[in-house]
N, C-alpha and C positions, 0 to 999 in steps of 0.2 A: 381750229379747236375751240375758239372763243364762242362760235355760234351754236355749239352743241357737242355731244361726245363724238370723238373720232380720233384716229391715230394716223391719218394720212397727212403727209407734209404738203404744203402748198407748192405751186409751181415755182414761186420765188425761193422757197426754202430748199427745194431740190436743186435748183440752179446754183444757189449759194454753196450748198454742200459739194456739188460737182466742181465748181470753180476752185474752192479751197483744196479739194482732194487733188486736183490737177497740179496746183502749186506744191502741195506736199509730196506728190509722186515725182514731179519733174525737177524740183529745185531742192527741197528739204532732204528727202531720203537719200539721193546720191551723195550728198555732202556729209551725211551724218557720221560715218565712221571717222572721217578726217577731223572734224571738229571735236568729236568725243576724245580722240587721241591727243589733240592739241590742248584740250581743256582751256579754250579761249572763247570769248564772246564772238559769235559769228556776225560781225557788223555787216559784211557784204550781203548776207541773206536777209538781215533786218532791213537793209536798204532796198533790196529787191521787193520785199513785202510792202514797203512804203511806196515804191514806184507804181505798183499795180493797184494801190488804194486799199490794201488790206491792213496796213499799219498806220493809222492816224486817228485823231479824235473823232472826226466825222464818221469814219467807218465804225468805230466802237459805239458811237451814239446811235447810228442807224441799226446796228445789231441789237442794242439794248432796247430800242423802241419797238421791237417786234412784240405785239401784245400777247403772243402765245408764250414768250420767254424761251423759245427753242433755238433761236438763231445763234446765240453765243455758245451754248453746248454743242451745236452742230459744228461750228467752226473749230472749237477746241478739240473735239474728238478727231477731226480730220488732220489738224496740224500735228497732234501728238501721235496719230497713226504714222505720220511721216517720221518724226523723231521727237522724243521728249525733251532732250537737252536744247535743241534748236527751238522747239515749240515754246519752252519756258523763256528763252531769250526774247521771243516775239511777244508772248502773252504775259510775261512777268510785269510789264508796265501796267497791265489792266488792274492789278491789285492796288497800286498807288493811286490810279485814277478812281477806283472804287472808293478809296478812303476819302478823296476829295469830294466826290459826288454824294456820298452818304452823309457827310458831316458839313459840307460847305454851303454857302449861300450861292444863288445863281451868279452873282458877280464874281465870286471866287472861282466857281467852276469855269466860267468863261475866261478868266485870267490864267489859271494854272493848268487846267487839263490839257490844252493844246501844247503847252511847253513840255509836257511829259513825253511827247512824241517827236518834237522837232519837225523836220520836213524831209522830203525824199532826198534832197541834196546833202542834208546833215542830220540824220536821224539821232534821236536821243532816247533814253530809257528813264523810267521812274522807279522809285523804291518805296515800299511801305514798311516802316520800322516799328515793330511791336516787340518781338521776343528779346529777352535779355539773358545774360548768363545765369541769373537766379530766378528767372520768370519766363518759362516757355508756355506751357499749357495754362498756368495760373496767371491770367492777365491782371488779376487784382493785386498782384505783388510787384507791379512795375516800380522800379526805383529811379528811372530817369525823371528828373524834376523839371518843371517849368515854373519860373518865377517872373512876376510882372514888375517892371521898372516904371513906376508912374511918371518919373521925370522925363522919360523919353518915349513912353508908350511902347516899349519893346518888351518882348518875352525872352527870357534867358534860359536856354536849354542846356542841361548838363547830365552826363552819365554815359552809359554804353549800351548799344543794341547789338544783338547777336544773331547770326545766321540770316542775314538780310539779303534777299534776292536783289541784285543790282546795287548793293550797298557800296558807296564810294564812287561808282562810275555813273550814277544816276544824275541827270540834270536837276530833277526835283526829288527831294526826299520828303515823304510825309511821315512825321514822327508823332507817335502817341506817347504822351508824357503825363505824369501825375501832377496835378495842380494842388490837390489836397489829399495827401497820403492816407489820412484817417478815414476817408470815405471809400477806400479801395477803388474798384473799377468805376464807381459812381463819381469819383473825384478826378477823372482823367479827361484830357482833351487832345485833339489832334492839331498839329501845326505843319504848315508848309515851310520847308527850308529851301529858299530859292537857290538857283545856280550860283556857284562861286561864293557862297556865304562863308566868311572866315570862321575857323574853329571846328568845322566838321571834317574829320579824317576817317580813314578806313584801314583795316588790316589788309594784308595780302589776301589774294583770292584763296578761299578754303578749298583744298583738294578733297573731292567727295567720291563716294561709291558710285553714284549715278548722277544724271543731269549734269554731266561734266562741261558741256558747252555753256551752261547757264552760270553766270557770275554770282557767287555767294561770299559775303565778307561780314566782319564785325564793323560797326560804325561807332565812332567816338565823338561825343559832343562836349567840347571844352568851352563852356560858357558861350554857346552859340547864341547870338542876338538876332532876332527876327522882328520885323515891324508888327505892330498890333494887328494889322490887316491880315497877317499870316495865321492868326488863330481861326481855324475853320469853324464856321457858324457864327463867329463874332462874340464880343464880350458880353452883350446883353443876354444872349441865349445861354452862354456858359454860366453867368451869375444866376439865372433862373434855375438851371439844373442843379447847381451846387446848393442853392437855398432849399430846393425841394428835398434833396438828399439829406441835408442837415436837419430838416424838420421831420424826417422819417417818411416823407411821401415818395411815391414811385417816381423815379427819375429816368426818363427815356433818353436814348441817344448815346449810349456808351460807345466810345469811339471805335475800339477794336472789335467788339462783338457785333456791332451794327454792320461793319464791313464784311466780316466773316459770314454773317447770315446771307448776304448778297452773293458771295463768291463760292460757297460750298458746292452747289450743283455744277458750277463751271469747273471747279477742281475735280469733281467726280467724273465729268466728261473727259478731262485730260487722262485720267487713269484708265477709263474705258478705251480711249484711243490706243494706249499702249497694249492693253489686253487684247484688243481686236487684232492689232498688228501681229502679235505673237501667235494668236490662234490661226490666223490666215497663213502665216509662214509654216506653222506646224502641219496644217492641213495639206498644203501643197507638198511639203516634204514627205508626209505619210503616203500620199498618192504615188509619188515617184520612187520612193526608197523600197527596194525589194530585199527580202530575207526569205530563205528557203523557197525561192522561186515564185514569190508572189508579193504584191505591195503590202507593206506593214499595216495599212489601214484596214485590210481584210481581217486582221486579228481583233477580236472583241475588246481586248484590253486597250488598244489604241483607239479603236472606233468609239468606244464608250467614253474615253477621256475627252475626245474631241467633241462628242455630243454634249457632255457636261460643260465644257468650256463655252460652247455656243449658247447653251441655255443660261448659264450664269451671267454672261456678258449681256445678253438681251434683257434679263431680269434687272440687272443693275441700271441699264440704260433707261428702262421704264421708270425706275425710281427717280432718276435724274430728271427726266422729262416732267414727271409729276411735280417735283419740287420746284423746278424752274417755272412751270405754269402757275403753280400756286403763288409763288412770289410775285409774279407779274400781274396776277389777277386779284391781288389783295387778300387772298385767303390765308388765315393764320396757320402757322405750323403747330397744330395742337398736339402732335405726337412726335415732334422733332423731325419732321419729314426732310428738312434740309440736311440735318446730320445723318439721317438714314441713308440718303443718297450718296453722300461722301464716304460714309463708313463702308457700305456695300461695295461701291465701285473700287475703293482702294484695296480692300481685301481680295476682291475678285482679281484685280490686276496682279497682285503678288502671287496668288494661287495659279492663275492662268499662265503667267510667264514661266513659273517653275515647272508647270506641266509641259510647256513647250520645250524647255530644255531637256526634260526627261524623255519626251518623244523623240527628239533628235539624238539622244544618247551622248556619246563622246563628242559628236559633231556640235551638239548644242552647247557644250562647255568651252568650245573654242571660239576665237574671235573671227573665224572664217564665216560664221553665221550670226545674224543680228540678234538672235533670241537671248544671248548672254547679256548684251547691252540692255535689251528690254527688261530682263530680269533685274539688272542693277538699277535701272531707272525707276522701276515700279515701287521699290521699297519705301521711298520717301513719302509716298502718298498715305501710308499708315502712320506717319509721324507729323508732317507739317500741316499748318492750318487746322490744328486740333488732332491729337493722336486718336487712334481707334478707341482707346479707353475713355478719352474725353467725349467723343461722339456718343458712346454708350451711356455716359453719365448724363449728357443732355437729353437723350431719348428717355432714360429712366426717370429723370425729374419731370419730363413733360407728361409721361403716361401715368405717373403716380401722384403728381401734384405735391410731392414732398421734396424737401431738400435732402438729397442723398449725397453723402460725402465720399 
């Protein structure tokens, strides 16, 4: 795509998609009902992903280096086609790594990003800690504080984070905290909390509607001390940003927002994976299920619903691919294209999985068929990493040039 307009994937991209699809079909999908029922982190499957080279920093770096920006969305769609809960257990670490890469120095990336994964003999996960009990979509209202102790050159983190993927079980926690609350999001910074740091604890795993195999918990920071080198980007860059913000100048590099800008198309691709899985299952069911002596797909109501599902999924995927390509080619999101992709994909996922349940009827409402799990899994995509309402706000501000509250 970089040499001119085109929508054909390269041979390497097609091979990558086929490889990950095989893993999703042979390893992830057969195990999905069991891990959903257990509501436990599927460590054996994470380890299998590590053994084949799908789960490590080198793999992520290779995917990210694709100049078209499409490799990570392709991998995400296939994994979540297999199962969203297990997919999030594998891909959840990516958000923590994105926090390190978007804010850290090359030296910090080299030190901390590999530790987020561990290795095939002892895999680890990472967590990106932004949301709080009183600050979900409003990242400017974060209350977790970071105070510098000049005597030891340590940062002291205190407060509570909420709804954190891999919270408490992560080897590396990336925590976004307020250094200067008066500056709102411009006064925030991101910190690495290394493995085994005293003072970081977590609640029990939160029991959720969907993504049940993925670990979610609240994280508590009780005067957690981290060395100065754990401030992502370093002290000099932070002081420059704070000085610019205090002087009323534009300050770039807001820790949470910079990470979400990178990950929104990837999250959208996850949602499309769920939607596609539900569509394909409903299509196969409609071909084989007979009522009144003929397959139900021969009824226009069913056929048209499936046609709409395919159309909406394909349209959302194109928005994702556009946003991913724009991000990698340095084109600015002048109309909130990253938010468009996440918004459209998440709402298509909820709509398409509900349609799949409806097409299956009573069978779709039972756990004998996977569409009920897909329906449960899809809902979170209109909520996390920016609700649908927040995505619309981002788009509206971008296209109007005005601050819309």
